[in-house]
C-alpha positions as CSV (number, residue, x, y, z in Angstrom):
1,X,-10.1,-10.1,30.3
2,X,-10.7,-13.1,28.0
3,X,-10.7,-16.5,29.6
4,X,-10.2,-19.9,27.9
5,X,-11.1,-23.0,29.8
6,X,-10.1,-26.4,28.6
7,X,-11.8,-29.7,29.5
8,X,-11.9,-33.2,28.3
9,X,-8.4,-34.4,29.0
10,X,-7.6,-37.7,30.8
11,X,-6.0,-41.1,30.5
12,X,-6.7,-43.3,27.5
13,X,-5.2,-46.4,26.0
14,X,-3.2,-46.3,22.7
15,X,-5.6,-46.3,19.8
16,X,-8.4,-44.6,21.8
17,X,-10.1,-41.2,21.4
18,X,-10.6,-38.1,23.3
19,X,-12.4,-34.8,22.6
20,X,-11.1,-31.7,24.2
21,X,-13.2,-28.6,24.6
22,X,-12.2,-24.9,24.9
23,X,-14.8,-22.6,26.2
24,X,-14.0,-19.0,25.3
25,X,-15.5,-16.2,27.4
26,X,-15.7,-13.9,24.4
27,X,-17.1,-14.1,20.9
28,X,-14.7,-16.2,19.0
29,X,-15.1,-14.1,15.9
30,X,-13.0,-11.4,17.8
31,X,-9.9,-13.5,17.1
32,X,-8.1,-14.4,14.0
33,X,-8.2,-18.1,15.2
34,X,-8.6,-20.3,18.2
35,X,-6.3,-23.2,18.4
36,X,-4.7,-26.0,20.3
37,X,-1.1,-26.4,21.2
38,X,0.6,-29.1,23.3
39,X,3.7,-29.4,25.5
40,X,5.2,-32.8,26.4
41,X,7.7,-33.1,29.3
42,X,11.1,-31.7,28.3
43,X,9.8,-30.4,24.9
44,X,8.8,-27.1,23.5
45,X,5.2,-26.2,23.2
46,X,4.0,-26.9,19.6
47,X,0.9,-26.0,17.6
48,X,-1.4,-28.9,16.9
49,X,-4.4,-27.4,15.1
50,X,-6.4,-24.2,14.9
51,X,-9.5,-22.9,13.2
52,X,-9.7,-19.4,11.8
53,X,-12.6,-16.9,12.2
54,X,-13.7,-17.8,8.6
55,X,-13.8,-21.5,9.4
56,X,-10.6,-22.7,7.9
57,X,-8.9,-25.5,9.9
58,X,-5.1,-25.9,10.0
59,X,-3.7,-29.2,11.3
60,X,-0.1,-30.0,11.8
61,X,1.3,-32.8,9.8
62,X,2.2,-34.9,12.8
63,X,-1.5,-35.3,13.7
64,X,-3.2,-34.9,10.3
65,X,-5.7,-37.6,9.7
66,X,-6.1,-38.3,13.4
67,X,-7.0,-35.0,14.9
68,X,-9.8,-32.6,13.8
69,X,-10.5,-29.1,15.0
70,X,-14.0,-27.7,14.8
71,X,-16.2,-25.2,16.6
72,X,-19.6,-24.6,17.9
73,X,-20.2,-20.9,17.3
74,X,-23.3,-20.5,19.5
75,X,-21.3,-21.8,22.5
76,X,-18.1,-20.0,21.7
77,X,-16.4,-23.3,22.0
78,X,-13.7,-24.9,20.0
79,X,-13.0,-28.7,20.0
80,X,-10.1,-30.9,19.3
81,X,-11.2,-34.4,18.4
82,X,-8.3,-36.8,18.8
83,X,-8.5,-40.3,17.4
84,X,-6.0,-43.2,17.1
85,X,-4.1,-41.7,20.0
86,X,-0.5,-42.7,20.5
87,X,1.8,-42.6,23.6
88,X,3.7,-39.8,21.9
89,X,0.5,-37.6,22.0
90,X,0.9,-37.5,25.8
91,X,1.2,-33.8,26.8
92,X,-0.6,-30.9,28.3
93,X,-2.9,-29.5,25.7
94,X,-3.5,-25.7,25.7
95,X,-6.2,-23.7,24.1
96,X,-5.1,-20.3,22.7
97,X,-6.7,-17.3,21.0
98,X,-4.8,-15.6,18.1
99,X,-4.9,-11.8,17.7
100,X,-3.5,-12.3,14.1
101,X,-1.9,-15.0,12.1
102,X,1.2,-15.0,14.3
103,X,0.4,-13.6,17.7
104,X,-1.3,-15.4,20.5
105,X,-3.2,-13.1,22.8
106,X,-4.7,-15.5,25.4
107,X,-3.9,-18.9,26.7
108,X,-5.9,-21.4,28.7
109,X,-4.4,-23.3,31.7
110,X,-4.2,-26.6,29.9
111,X,-5.6,-30.1,30.3
112,X,-3.5,-33.2,30.6
113,X,-3.7,-36.0,28.1
114,X,-2.0,-39.2,28.8
115,X,-1.9,-42.1,26.4
116,X,-0.8,-45.5,27.7
117,X,0.8,-48.1,25.6
């Protein structure tokens, strides 16, 4: 069973930065991509960014220019660097591993990010 463990969430002021980490218990090349989604209270879960097994990063327009996804292959870890955070970025952030371009096979338990104004 593959496990994804997120860390790095917390409380930060508007304009601040956080780096989230996702430790994957398997070789990340097994997956089409490893990514980050978020879910704010009362809203649907949405994709934020992901990085494919060939190293292509995909970032949603709502966070483009502020968020960056990258990986450390030797550690099977994928990161989400979040800069210029806004209160609307407040959500639980989940790491996920994609079986193909459209199917998520595994989820982490999530880490809370709270941005105060």
